[in-house]
N, C-alpha and C positions, 0 to 999 in steps of 0.2 A: 687574611689580611681584613688589615682594615681601613682600605682603601671604599674611597665614597663610591664605586663604578667598579661594584662586585658585578663579575662575571655572570655568577651564577644569578645571582640574588635579580637583574637585570634583562638577563635572558635564557632563564630558567639553567635547570642543571642537565639538559640534555640539547643545548644549546649553546653550547661557553663562544666569545668573542673572540674574535683572536689576540695571540698576543703579538701584536705589534701594534706601535703607538700607533700611526694612521690609521690604519685598517681598523684595529678598537676603534678607533674614533668617527671610521664610515659607517660602525655599521652602530654603532654607539645613539646613532642622529639624534633626535632630537631630544632627547633623554638628559643630552650634558644640559641642551638649555632651560629644563623643568630641575632638574637639580640642583640649584640654590632654592630651590621653591620648596621643594619635598619633604619638608618636615625642619623642625626648631631646630634641628645640629645644622644643614645645611643653611639655615637662616641668621642663624650666626654669625656664620662664615659674609653669606653678602650683606649681615646688617655694616660689620664693623669693619669691611673693606671699603663700603661706603661711603661710612663716613670718616675716613681719611682721607680719604678719597675725595670729597668736602673741604675739609681741611684745607690737603695742600697739592690739587692742583688752581690752576690759572681758570678764572670765570670765562677766558676766552681763547681761540687757539689750537692750534694742532698735534694731535694724539697721538703717538702709536700704541698698539694693542697689539703685544706680541703674545702667538697663541690666545689666541680671545676665540676660537673656539664660535660657537653657535650663535655670540654677538650678543649676551647679556651686558656687561656692561658696558662694549662700546656705543649702544642702541641708551642705558643710561647715560651716559657721558654725552651722544649726542642731542637728548632731551634737554640738558641740560647746556646749549648752544653750544659746545665744542667739534669742533672738526680731527673726524676718527683718520684709522688709516689702522685696519686689523688686517694682520698679517696671521695666515692658516698652515697649518702642515696637513690637514686634515682637508681632500676635500668635500665630502658632505658637511660636514662643519662651516666652509666656507659658500658653501652653498645656502645653508639653514642663515648663516650670519645674512647675508643678501634676501635672504627672503623675511625673516623679523625686522629686518631696518625697513625694509619695501612695509612691511604689515604693521608697525607702528611712527609709520611718519617720517620719518628721519635718512630716508635713502637718498637725499640729496647733501648728508653729511659725513655717510659712512659710505667709505672706500672699499671695499674687504679685497687682497689680495693673499693666493698660494706664497709661501717661501716658509722656509726653516731660520728659529731662532738663532743658527751659528754663522746665518751669512744672510743676515737681511737686508729686502729689495727698499734702500733709502740713504739718503746720504749722509754722509754726514752734517751733525748739527741741524738736520731739517723738523726733529721734532721739539717742541715747546713741553712736551709733559711724553713721557713710557711706562707702560705698565706692562706686566707680566704675573696676571693673577692664574693662581685656581694652579698651579702649580708645574708650568709648563717645564724652568729650566728640569725639576721630576722628571721628567720622561725626556735627556737627552743623560744617556746612559753611561756614554765613557768620561773621565775626569779631562781630556782634554778640550771634550767638545760642551761643557759647560761650562768652563775658561773661554774658548769661544763666544760664548752664546752669553756670558756677562760682561764681556768687551762688549760686544755689540748694542746690548742697551747701554753701553756710557758712551760706543761710537754717535749712534743717532742722536742722543739725546743734547740741547742748546748746554752751552754752558751755563751751569744752575740750573738749570732746570728738572722738576722732580721726577726722580722715577724711582714709583712702586712696583715690588715684587714680593712674591708668596710663592711657596712651595710645600712641601710632604713633610710633614717630624717624626723617626723618626722613633725615638721614647715612645710619644701613641703609637705605632701601630706595634712595638715592642709586649707596648703592653698589655696590647687587646688580644694580640697572641696567646699570652701567658693569660690572663683573661680564660679563656673559650680552651684552655688545656684542659685536655679529656671531658670535654663536657661535648664537643661535635663531634660529627663523625669522622670517619679520619678523615675522606679525603679532604675534607675543611680542617682538619685539626695540624696546622703549619707547626706545632709544637720543634719538632727535630732543625728545622730553620733557622732557632732561637742564634745559636752563637756566629753561623756563619752572619746571619744576615745583623746581627749588630756591630761585627768587626769592621765589616765593608758598607751598610744601606744600601747596597743593594738584591733589589728582588726582581731577579731578571735571566733569561733562559738559561745561563752558567749555574744558577744557584737550582734553581729548578731541574736542572739534568743529574745534577752531584746528586741530588736526593729525588730520584724518577719520580716526581710528581705534576700535577697536573697544575696552571694556574690558578688561582683563586683572586684576584687584581692584575689591571694590569701594569706591564714592567715599569718601575722607576725606580730612582735613587730619593732615599729617606735622606734627609738631611739634621744633620744637631746643628745649633745657633752656633755653637764658633769655628763649623764647617760655614755654614751661609756668608753670616760675617764675611769671614776673611776672603770667602769667594769675590763678594761682591764690591768689597776694600781694594785687592789686588789688582781689578778690573779697573780701576778708577773714580771710583764711587764713593760718597762720603755719606757711609748709613746713619743717620739723623735717629732714629727712632724704631723699633724692634717690637714687635708685636704679636700675641697669640690672638688669633681667630677665635677658637673656641676654646682654648686652654681645660683648665677639668674634668669639661663637658667632653672632651673626646671622649671618654671610657664611657658614656652617657649616653647610646643609642638606640637601645631597646624600650619599650613600652613608652614610647615618647606621649601617646595620645593619654594616657596617666598624667600628666602635668597637666595643670592648671593655669589660667593666666596669670596667675599671681604669682605658681611655681618661676614661671619662664621669664617673669618681670626681676623674680629676685636674682635669677643664673647673671640675666643680663651687669644688670647691678656688681653683684660682685664680682664679673669681667671686666664690667668698667675698672675697678680697683686694682685688679692682679691681670690686665693683658701689658702691660707695659714690665711686669716684672721677669727677668730674662729667666729665671727658672720656670715659670708657668709657662713661659716663649718656648721655651724647651722639649716644654712638656706636652705642648699640644697638635693636633693632626697637620692643622698648617699655621705657617709664620711668615707675621709679612712684615716687609724691613722699608722701610721709607729711606729712599738718597736723593741725595742732594747731585749732579754732574760739573 
């Protein structure tokens, strides 16, 4: 599987992480804070996301950070003078977000609360901006639940407020599985899952049970760009921009140490040219929507 948090890589083959969203991130712990600075591939996600936040978020006000994990974006936003309420399902990630806010001197600007994206603990129109970054919507495994979560993002946003949402992309994952087909040990070779995964986008317990396989990543729903846009628009959001966060580089995660700074800069410049091309968005590991409530 091509997701960022591979249990085998993160925890060792003998200690797989739980295949349940909150439990997974409880066990994943501080690695979620470290994820966006782990390597060049993950920094591309961070750099592009923060660039769009810089461009579209207000200079002051209250931001609701839905599924904010260990607080990487919440801390960044607070350091820029915004007041942030981070809503997180995982108890351990919520604890880390409080700790990181204190460590970075922004605890007075960051409030952390436990909550579910499908029923946010916030009043209608309470937020001057809403963020749901890194794929929280992808971790809502039932279609009706994703509809509820998208509607909640619109409900809590003030009229006209920016709403930025990113999810995990299906085509990048399918391509990565195909690239590794026959080249990795059988327990990591998920080629047989491809037809079903392509039809539904669901990497879940039902899929794994059908093929009697152990997971190689956390449970998730993987999106096509049309599905992603339609979900947000049906919730009452106006989608202004769709962007690929890693684009074609989604398929280049190995041998990253071989890249020189000149290589990295050329890749950044190329992605800047291509990232809002709809076809590129559809093939990215993460796709971002910039919306208006």
